[in-house]
C-alpha positions in Angstrom: 0.0 0.0 0.0 1.5 3.3 -1.0 1.7 6.3 1.4 -0.7 9.2 0.9 0.5 11.9 -1.4 1.0 15.6 -0.5 -2.5 17.1 -0.8 -1.1 20.2 -2.7 0.1 17.8 -5.4 -3.4 16.5 -6.1 -6.2 17.5 -8.5 -9.8 16.7 -8.1 -11.2 14.7 -11.0 -14.6 13.6 -9.8 -17.0 12.6 -7.0 -18.7 9.5 -5.9 -22.5 9.7 -5.7 -25.3 7.3 -4.7 -25.1 3.5 -4.8 -26.2 1.5 -7.9 -27.5 -1.9 -7.2 -26.6 -4.2 -4.2 -23.1 -5.3 -5.1 -21.2 -2.1 -4.2 -21.5 -0.3 -7.5 -21.7 3.5 -7.2 -22.4 6.4 -9.5 -19.3 8.4 -10.4 -19.5 12.1 -11.4 -16.5 12.9 -13.7 -15.1 16.4 -13.8 -13.4 15.6 -17.1 -14.6 17.1 -20.4 -14.8 13.6 -21.8 -16.3 12.0 -18.8 -15.0 8.5 -19.3 -11.4 9.8 -19.6 -11.4 9.7 -15.8 -10.8 6.0 -16.0 -7.7 6.5 -18.1 -6.0 8.0 -15.0 -4.4 5.6 -12.5 -3.8 5.9 -8.7 -7.0 7.5 -7.5 -7.3 8.9 -4.0 -10.5 9.6 -2.1 -10.7 12.4 0.4 -12.3 11.0 3.6 -12.8 12.4 7.1 -9.6 10.5 8.2 -7.5 11.7 5.3 -6.6 10.6 1.8 -7.1 6.9 1.1 -6.4 4.9 -2.1 -9.4 4.1 -4.4 -9.0 1.3 -6.9 -11.4 0.7 -9.8 -12.4 -2.9 -10.3 -14.9 -2.3 -13.1 -16.9 0.5 -14.7 -19.4 1.1 -17.4 -21.7 3.8 -18.8 -25.2 3.4 -17.5 -27.8 5.5 -19.2 -26.5 9.1 -19.2 -24.1 8.5 -16.3 -21.2 6.2 -15.2 -21.2 3.5 -12.5 -18.1 1.8 -11.1 -17.1 -0.9 -8.6 -14.1 -0.4 -6.3 -12.0 -2.7 -4.3 -12.6 -0.5 -1.2 -16.4 -0.6 -1.6 -17.4 -4.3 -1.2 -21.2 -3.9 -0.9 -24.1 -1.5 -0.9 -23.8 -0.8 2.8 -20.4 0.7 2.3 -21.5 2.4 -0.9 -24.3 4.2 1.1 -21.6 5.9 3.1 -19.6 7.2 0.1 -22.0 9.7 -1.4 -20.1 13.0 -1.9 -16.6 11.6 -1.4 -14.2 13.4 -3.8 -11.8 11.6 -6.2 -8.3 12.9 -6.6 -5.1 12.1 -8.7 -1.6 13.4 -8.5 -1.1 16.2 -11.0 1.7 14.5 -12.8 -0.7 11.9 -14.2 -2.9 14.5 -15.9 -2.5 14.9 -19.7 -0.8 18.1 -20.8 -3.1 20.9 -21.7 -3.0 22.9 -24.9 -2.0 26.5 -24.9 -5.1 28.5 -23.6 -6.4 25.4 -21.8 -6.3 25.1 -18.0 -7.3 22.6 -15.4 -9.8 24.2 -13.0 -7.6 23.3 -10.1 -4.9 25.5 -11.6 -7.3 28.5 -11.8 -8.5 28.3 -8.2 -6.8 31.0 -6.1 -5.8 33.2 -9.1 -6.4 36.9 -8.7 -9.1 38.4 -10.9 -8.6 41.9 -12.2 -10.9 43.8 -14.6 -10.0 46.1 -17.5 -10.2 49.1 -15.2 -7.4 47.6 -13.1 -9.8 46.9 -10.2 -9.0 43.8 -8.1 -12.3 41.9 -7.8 -11.0 39.0 -5.6 -9.7 35.5 -6.1 -11.2 32.5 -7.9 -12.4 30.1 -5.1 -14.4 27.7 -7.3 -15.0 26.8 -10.9 -18.2 25.0 -11.9 -20.3 24.2 -14.9 -23.7 25.3 -15.9 -25.7 24.4 -19.0 -24.4 27.4 -20.9 -20.8 27.7 -19.8 -18.3 27.4 -17.0 -18.4 29.9 -14.1 -15.7 31.4 -11.9 -16.8 32.1 -8.3 -14.7 35.2 -7.4 -14.6 35.8 -3.6 -13.6 39.2 -2.2 -11.0 39.6 0.5 -9.5 42.4 2.5 -7.5 43.7 -0.6 -10.3 43.6 -3.2 -12.3 46.5 -4.5 -15.3 45.7 -2.3 -16.9 42.8 -0.4 -19.0 41.4 -3.3 -18.8 37.8 -4.4 -19.1 37.6 -8.2 -20.1 34.7 -10.5 -18.2 35.5 -13.8 -18.7 33.4 -16.9 -15.6 31.7 -18.3 -15.7 32.4 -22.1 -13.7 34.2 -24.7 -15.8 37.4 -24.4 -15.1 37.7 -20.7 -11.7 36.2 -20.1 -9.2 38.4 -21.8 -5.9 36.9 -20.5 -4.7 34.3 -18.0 -1.2 34.8 -16.7 -0.1 31.8 -14.8 3.2 33.4 -14.0 1.6 36.4 -12.3 -1.3 34.3 -11.1 -3.9 36.7 -12.5 -6.9 36.5 -14.8 -7.8 39.7 -16.7 -11.6 39.9 -17.3 -14.0 42.2 -19.2 -16.3 42.5 -16.2 -17.3 45.8 -14.7 -17.2 46.1 -10.9 -21.0 47.0 -10.8 -22.2 43.9 -12.8 
């Protein structure tokens, strides 16, 4: 059994949901653009109340519009019932390289968000998907323009520049939106 990795070297790739059937199968929500690509990554970790634990896929399949999987650590439905909401993580070095102008959400969280008027709006605290597009949750802090939390769409009309070196995102977003 391998030792738990450094949490800062991990990236969230999905989440376990409700049980499926009686043999320990469980619904898996994938954070990947191509949802089944989650199974191409090896050495999964699950975040539990007692720390990071290994999670080993025994079998998986597409089921309707979702994905279900069976894991070595989840032998039956009773254990599966306790797993709803557990997050799935991998070490960042197993992730495929991104193209230029492509980013993993985990790389964007904590970046500073500045608008075209050079106003500091806050930091990205979460990225999530809606039916229309991805959204940045920008949370204010003591250095930001005001105390407003903002939900800013992530698309080419809004995101002007991402500077990973300076850890900033320049957006076309007025402070009074």
